[in-house]
Every structure is written in C-alpha cells, then in structure tokens.
C-alpha positions in Angstrom: 71.4 67.0 -118.9 73.9 65.1 -117.0 77.4 64.7 -118.6 78.1 61.4 -116.8 75.3 58.8 -116.5 77.4 55.7 -115.7 77.6 54.5 -112.1 80.9 53.6 -110.5 80.0 49.9 -110.7 79.4 50.2 -114.5 82.8 51.8 -114.9 84.4 48.6 -113.5 82.5 46.2 -115.8 85.4 46.2 -118.3 87.7 44.6 -115.7 88.0 40.9 -116.0 89.4 38.0 -114.0 93.2 38.0 -113.6 93.5 41.7 -114.1 95.2 44.4 -112.0 93.7 47.6 -110.6 95.8 50.5 -109.3 94.1 52.6 -106.7 95.6 55.9 -105.6 95.9 56.8 -102.0 94.2 58.5 -99.1 91.8 61.4 -100.0 92.7 61.1 -103.7 90.3 58.2 -104.0 86.5 58.8 -103.7 84.9 56.2 -101.5 82.5 55.0 -104.3 85.6 54.1 -106.4 86.8 51.9 -103.6 83.4 50.2 -103.1 82.7 49.5 -106.7 85.7 47.2 -107.4 84.8 45.2 -104.3 81.3 44.6 -105.6 82.4 43.8 -109.1 85.2 41.5 -107.9 82.6 39.1 -106.5 81.8 38.1 -110.1 85.5 37.5 -110.9 88.5 35.6 -109.7 92.1 36.5 -109.2 91.8 40.3 -109.4 94.7 42.2 -107.8 94.2 45.6 -106.2 97.4 47.5 -105.9 97.2 50.4 -103.4 99.0 52.7 -101.3 97.3 53.9 -98.1 93.5 53.8 -98.6 91.1 55.3 -96.0 87.7 53.8 -95.6 88.7 50.7 -97.6 86.8 48.1 -95.5 84.9 46.8 -98.5 88.0 45.9 -100.5 89.7 44.5 -97.4 86.8 42.2 -96.6 87.8 38.6 -96.1 84.7 37.5 -98.0 86.4 38.6 -101.2 88.9 35.7 -100.7 89.7 34.3 -104.2 88.0 37.2 -105.9 90.2 40.1 -105.0 93.7 40.3 -103.5 95.1 43.5 -102.1 98.8 44.3 -102.7 99.4 46.9 -100.1 102.4 49.2 -100.2 101.4 50.7 -96.9 99.4 49.0 -94.1 96.4 51.1 -93.2 93.7 50.5 -90.7 91.5 48.7 -93.2 94.2 46.4 -94.6 96.3 45.7 -91.5 94.4 42.6 -90.5 94.4 41.1 -94.0 98.2 41.6 -94.1 98.7 40.0 -90.7 96.8 36.9 -91.8 98.4 36.6 -95.2 95.3 37.8 -97.1 97.1 40.8 -98.6 
C-alpha cells in the first residue's frame, strides 16, 4: 500500500490567485515540483514564485505563463535569464 497517493499537481491545488510560493534551489527541488506549479498557475492569476537558482525550470520560466505566474529570481539561472532580461521576472 502506497503511503502517498497524491500527485504533485494535486499538492498545489490549495494555492490560489495572488499567493506566493517559495521554491528551494538547485538539486534540492525535484523537477516534478517545479513543473506542477507551472501547470496549476495556468488556472490562476498573479501567483509569485520566489526562487534561488533553479535547474531545469523551463516550465516555470515559460513566457506563456504571463499574468499567471511571475518569477522573483534571487539568482539568474539559465532557465530564467531571458525572462529577467525582458522584464518578465
């Protein structure tokens, strides 16, 4: 019997519009926990993702998230650099 049956996306269902998410950095964050808030944010507006240096964060750095999710980057990594350069983070 599995101890955990919820998916990562289900775990983010409690987050609503206008809320803030803190995401730890580099290898400390499983990729699935970076992808799930990006998917959930599409149903919301004005969610802020505060992060240090994330690796493989292309989904949360997607320009398609526009009004849904804004990255507050405390370090510009490969995935977020372009967003920062164009004022999207």
